[in-house]
C-alpha positions as CSV (number, residue, x, y, z in Angstrom):
1,V,-3.5,8.3,-3.8
2,G,-0.7,8.9,-1.5
3,K,3.0,9.3,-1.1
4,P,5.6,7.4,0.9
5,D,6.2,9.1,4.4
6,L,9.8,9.1,3.8
7,I,12.3,8.4,1.1
8,L,16.0,7.3,2.0
9,K,18.7,8.1,-0.2
10,K,21.2,5.2,-0.1
11,G,23.7,5.8,-2.9
12,W,22.1,5.2,-6.0
13,K,19.1,3.6,-4.4
14,R,15.8,5.4,-3.2
15,I,14.1,3.7,-0.6
16,P,10.5,4.4,0.6
17,V,9.6,4.3,4.2
18,E,5.9,3.9,5.2
19,V,5.0,4.7,9.0
20,K,1.9,3.0,10.3
21,S,0.3,3.1,13.8
22,G,-1.3,0.4,15.2
23,N,-0.2,-2.4,17.7
24,H,1.3,-4.6,14.6
25,H,4.1,-7.4,15.2
26,T,4.2,-8.5,11.5
27,P,3.5,-6.4,8.2
28,K,0.0,-6.4,7.0
29,P,-0.4,-7.7,3.3
30,H,-2.3,-4.3,2.5
31,H,0.3,-2.2,4.0
32,V,3.2,-4.2,2.4
33,M,1.4,-3.6,-1.1
34,Q,1.1,0.1,-0.6
35,L,4.7,0.1,0.1
36,M,5.4,-1.7,-3.1
37,S,3.5,0.9,-4.8
38,Y,5.8,3.4,-3.4
39,C,8.7,1.4,-4.5
40,Q,7.3,1.5,-8.1
41,L,6.5,5.5,-7.8
42,A,10.0,6.1,-6.4
43,K,11.5,4.2,-9.3
44,E,9.4,6.2,-11.8
45,V,9.9,9.9,-10.1
46,Y,13.7,9.5,-9.2
47,H,14.7,6.9,-12.3
48,R,16.5,5.1,-9.5
49,P,15.9,1.5,-8.5
50,S,14.0,1.1,-5.1
51,P,14.8,-2.7,-4.2
52,Y,13.2,-2.5,-1.1
53,G,11.2,-0.4,1.4
54,Y,10.5,0.0,5.0
55,L,7.4,-0.4,7.3
56,L,7.6,1.2,10.3
57,Y,4.9,0.4,12.8
58,S,5.3,3.5,15.3
59,D,3.5,1.6,18.2
60,T,5.4,-1.5,18.6
61,N,8.7,0.1,17.1
62,K,8.9,-2.7,14.7
63,R,10.6,-2.3,11.5
64,F,10.0,-4.3,8.4
65,K,12.4,-4.3,5.4
66,S,10.1,-5.5,1.9
67,L,11.9,-6.4,-1.0
68,F,10.6,-5.1,-4.2
69,N,11.5,-8.1,-6.6
70,R,9.9,-10.0,-9.4
71,V,7.5,-11.7,-7.2
72,Q,6.2,-8.4,-5.8
73,K,6.6,-6.5,-8.8
74,N,4.0,-9.0,-10.5
75,Q,1.8,-9.1,-7.6
76,L,1.5,-5.2,-7.6
77,K,0.7,-5.3,-11.3
78,S,-2.0,-8.1,-10.6
79,T,-3.4,-5.8,-8.0
80,I,-3.4,-2.6,-9.9
81,N,-4.9,-4.6,-13.0
82,L,-7.8,-6.1,-10.4
83,M,-8.5,-2.3,-9.0
84,E,-8.8,-0.9,-13.0
85,E,-11.2,-3.7,-13.8
86,I,-13.1,-3.0,-10.6
87,V,-13.4,0.6,-11.3
88,K,-14.3,-0.3,-15.2
89,T,-17.1,-2.5,-14.2
90,G,-18.2,-1.0,-10.6
91,K,-18.2,-4.5,-9.2
92,V,-17.2,-3.8,-5.6
93,V,-17.1,-6.5,-3.2
94,R,-17.1,-5.4,0.5
95,N,-14.4,-7.4,2.4
96,H,-16.0,-6.7,5.8
97,N,-19.1,-6.5,7.7
98,S,-18.2,-3.6,9.7
99,K,-20.5,-0.2,10.1
100,R,-17.4,1.5,11.7
101,K,-15.3,0.3,8.8
102,C,-18.0,1.8,6.4
103,K,-18.7,5.1,8.1
104,G,-14.9,6.0,8.1
105,C,-14.3,5.2,4.6
106,K,-12.9,7.5,2.0
107,F,-15.0,6.2,-0.6
108,K,-18.7,5.7,1.2
109,S,-20.3,8.7,-1.1
110,V,-20.0,6.4,-4.3
111,C,-20.0,3.0,-2.7
112,F,-23.2,0.8,-3.6
113,A,-22.1,-1.9,-1.0
114,K,-21.8,0.1,2.1
115,I,-23.4,-0.8,5.3
116,Q,-26.1,1.4,6.2
């Protein structure tokens, strides 16, 4: 669920932009993956290529250009396949030990791995 914060129109290209808060000086891998999904989404919706996207970190005023090339497309496809497998099997693996993260999670009502 989601949509990019902005789509830039640069000639024939559509460039998704995702704005994130936090004191980040380098792109977080999960933010890059989210941006890659927006590149694919923009391609499907606008029938125009999205060869890259931008991550903007508002707290540090940092901007990162992330290419959407064959490597990233394959990584996105693998991630989607893994997510589909997790949904199908119900084998969720929690990747943290933080009650705070569980408390704020959108999936806590259906998660069997949450920390009480």
